[in-house]
C-alpha positions in Angstrom: 37.4 147.0 -144.6 39.0 144.3 -146.8 36.8 141.3 -147.6 38.6 138.0 -147.2 35.7 135.7 -147.8 32.0 136.2 -148.7 29.3 134.9 -151.1 30.6 137.0 -153.9 34.2 135.7 -153.4 33.6 132.0 -153.9 30.2 131.4 -152.4 31.0 131.3 -148.7 28.0 131.3 -146.3 29.9 133.4 -143.8 31.9 136.5 -144.3 35.3 137.4 -142.9 37.0 140.7 -143.3 40.0 142.7 -142.0 39.3 146.1 -140.5 42.0 148.7 -140.2 41.0 151.8 -138.3 43.1 155.0 -137.9 43.8 156.4 -134.5 41.0 157.9 -132.4 38.3 157.2 -135.1 34.8 156.7 -133.7 32.7 154.2 -135.6 28.9 154.9 -135.9 26.5 153.7 -133.2 24.8 150.9 -135.0 23.1 147.4 -134.7 23.6 144.1 -136.5 20.9 141.4 -136.7 23.6 138.7 -136.4 26.4 137.9 -134.0 29.8 139.2 -135.0 33.2 137.9 -133.7 36.1 140.3 -133.6 39.7 139.3 -133.1 42.1 142.2 -132.6 45.6 141.9 -134.1 47.1 145.3 -133.4 46.3 148.5 -131.5 43.4 149.0 -129.2 39.7 149.7 -129.3 37.0 150.7 -126.9 33.9 148.7 -127.4 30.6 150.2 -126.3 28.0 147.4 -126.3 24.5 148.0 -125.0 25.8 150.6 -122.4 28.7 148.5 -121.3 32.3 149.5 -122.1 35.3 147.3 -122.5 38.7 147.6 -124.1 40.3 145.1 -126.6 43.8 144.8 -127.8 46.1 142.4 -129.6 45.0 138.8 -129.0 41.6 139.7 -127.6 38.4 138.4 -129.1 35.0 140.0 -128.6 31.7 138.4 -129.4 29.1 141.1 -130.2 25.6 139.6 -130.0 22.9 140.1 -132.5 20.6 143.2 -131.9 23.0 144.8 -129.5 23.7 148.5 -130.0 27.4 148.9 -130.5 30.2 151.5 -131.2 33.9 150.9 -131.6 36.3 153.6 -130.9 40.0 153.3 -132.0 42.7 154.0 -129.5 45.7 156.3 -130.0 47.4 153.9 -132.4 44.2 152.8 -134.2 43.5 149.1 -134.5 43.5 146.1 -136.9 41.0 143.3 -136.4 39.7 140.2 -138.3 35.9 140.0 -138.1 33.4 137.3 -139.1 29.6 137.2 -139.3 27.0 135.4 -141.4 26.9 136.8 -144.9 23.2 137.6 -144.8 23.7 140.1 -142.0 21.9 143.5 -142.0 23.0 146.6 -140.1 21.3 149.9 -139.3 22.1 153.0 -137.3 20.1 153.4 -134.0 16.7 154.8 -134.6 16.8 154.0 -138.3 15.5 150.5 -138.6 13.8 151.3 -141.9 17.2 151.5 -143.7 18.7 148.1 -143.0 21.7 147.4 -145.3 24.0 144.5 -145.9 27.5 146.1 -145.7 29.3 145.6 -149.0 32.3 143.9 -147.4 30.2 141.0 -146.3 27.9 140.5 -149.3 
């Protein structure tokens, strides 16, 4: 994750970051309390969102709603995406709502 804008980088109210994921990497199953918008630049990802599965590739944008359980899985070439969300977002792994964190790339 590479932060492009956030409260700690000039006081933005929203965060934007670049995500580069290596081939075949499975992200954690997790939840955010805010909407996220992902725009895919390169490669391909499988998005599992509340039990529904879709695929995103270059030029695709996915809106991941707040409180939806999600997991992103990189395709055979990995993927690169630009992501935005409110900077006061909190995330947690499923079943662990007591440990909500603000990921460092959006703070």
